C-alpha positions as CSV (number, residue, x, y, z in Angstrom):
1,M,66.2,40.9,31.3
2,P,63.0,41.7,29.3
3,I,60.1,39.3,29.4
4,K,60.1,36.9,26.4
5,P,57.1,36.5,24.1
6,I,54.5,33.9,24.9
7,A,55.6,30.4,23.9
8,D,53.5,27.4,23.0
9,F,53.6,24.6,25.6
10,S,55.1,22.4,22.9
11,N,58.3,24.5,23.3
12,F,58.7,23.5,26.9
13,D,57.5,19.9,26.3
14,A,60.3,19.5,23.7
15,L,62.9,20.0,26.4
16,D,64.1,17.0,28.4
17,I,65.2,18.4,31.8
18,R,66.5,15.8,34.2
19,V,68.0,15.4,37.7
20,G,71.7,14.4,37.8
21,R,74.5,14.2,40.4
22,I,77.9,15.8,39.8
23,I,80.4,13.0,40.3
24,K,83.6,14.7,38.9
25,V,84.8,18.3,38.6
26,E,87.9,19.4,36.6
27,D,89.2,22.7,35.2
28,A,88.2,23.0,31.6
29,Q,90.6,24.1,28.9
30,T,88.7,27.2,27.9
31,K,89.6,30.9,27.7
32,K,87.2,31.8,30.6
33,P,87.6,30.0,33.9
34,T,85.2,27.1,33.5
35,Y,84.6,23.7,35.1
36,R,84.2,20.4,33.2
37,M,81.7,18.4,35.2
38,T,80.8,14.8,34.8
39,I,77.1,14.4,35.8
40,D,75.4,11.0,36.4
41,F,71.8,10.9,35.3
42,G,71.4,7.2,36.0
43,G,69.6,4.6,33.9
44,D,69.3,5.1,30.1
45,I,71.1,8.5,30.1
46,G,74.2,7.5,32.1
47,T,77.0,10.1,32.5
48,K,77.3,13.3,30.5
49,L,79.8,16.2,30.5
50,S,78.8,19.8,31.1
51,C,81.0,22.8,30.9
52,G,80.1,26.0,32.7
53,A,81.4,29.0,34.4
54,Y,80.4,27.9,37.9
55,R,83.7,28.9,39.5
56,N,82.0,30.7,42.4
57,Y,81.7,27.1,43.8
58,P,84.8,25.3,45.0
59,K,85.2,22.0,43.3
60,E,84.7,20.0,46.5
61,A,81.3,21.8,47.1
62,L,80.0,20.6,43.8
63,L,80.8,16.9,44.2
64,G,77.7,15.0,45.1
65,R,75.4,17.9,44.4
66,Q,72.2,17.3,42.5
67,V,71.5,19.6,39.5
68,L,68.9,20.0,36.7
69,A,70.1,19.9,33.1
70,V,68.7,19.9,29.6
71,V,69.9,16.5,28.3
72,N,68.5,16.7,24.7
73,F,70.3,19.6,23.2
74,A,73.0,18.8,20.7
75,P,76.5,18.8,22.1
76,R,78.1,22.3,22.1
77,K,81.7,23.1,21.5
78,M,83.3,25.5,24.1
79,G,86.9,26.1,22.9
80,P,88.5,22.6,22.9
81,E,85.8,21.2,25.3
82,I,82.5,19.6,24.4
83,S,79.5,20.2,26.6
84,E,76.9,17.4,26.2
85,V,74.2,18.9,28.5
86,L,73.1,22.3,29.7
87,T,73.3,22.6,33.4
88,L,70.7,25.1,34.5
89,G,71.3,28.1,36.8
90,V,70.3,31.6,37.6
91,P,72.3,34.7,38.3
92,G,73.1,35.6,41.9
93,D,73.5,39.1,43.4
94,D,77.1,39.3,42.3
95,G,76.4,37.9,38.8
96,A,77.8,34.5,39.7
97,T,75.7,31.5,38.7
98,I,73.5,29.6,41.2
99,F,72.6,26.1,40.2
100,V,69.0,25.1,39.9
101,T,68.6,22.0,42.2
102,P,65.8,19.9,43.6
103,Q,64.7,21.0,47.0
104,Q,65.0,17.4,48.2
105,E,67.0,14.4,47.0
106,A,65.4,13.1,43.8
107,E,65.9,10.0,41.8
108,L,68.7,10.3,39.2
109,G,67.1,10.8,35.8
110,A,63.8,12.1,37.1
111,A,62.2,14.5,34.6
112,L,61.1,18.0,35.3
113,F,57.4,18.5,34.6
């Protein structure tokens, strides 16, 4: 992937990236194999849905996992599903997504800075 142009710090500052815990994982009703994950962000944010092609993880391996997600994007329609937050990840060697997670347990709803 080519390097993107220089961005102003305000672009980053506008994103609300928070720690959440996956509390439910289901198969989404999309064309591509996708999970519908319920993520608890605690406090004022509460639970949100995220749809993503994280099928390289078995469902049971996702339950209880902490992840980072952008919580202030507008909901996005994915086929018949609605994804309320963007769960962050990076590509692995085989192209499958690897979640971005805190290195240690973090408070639900903690903001990335």
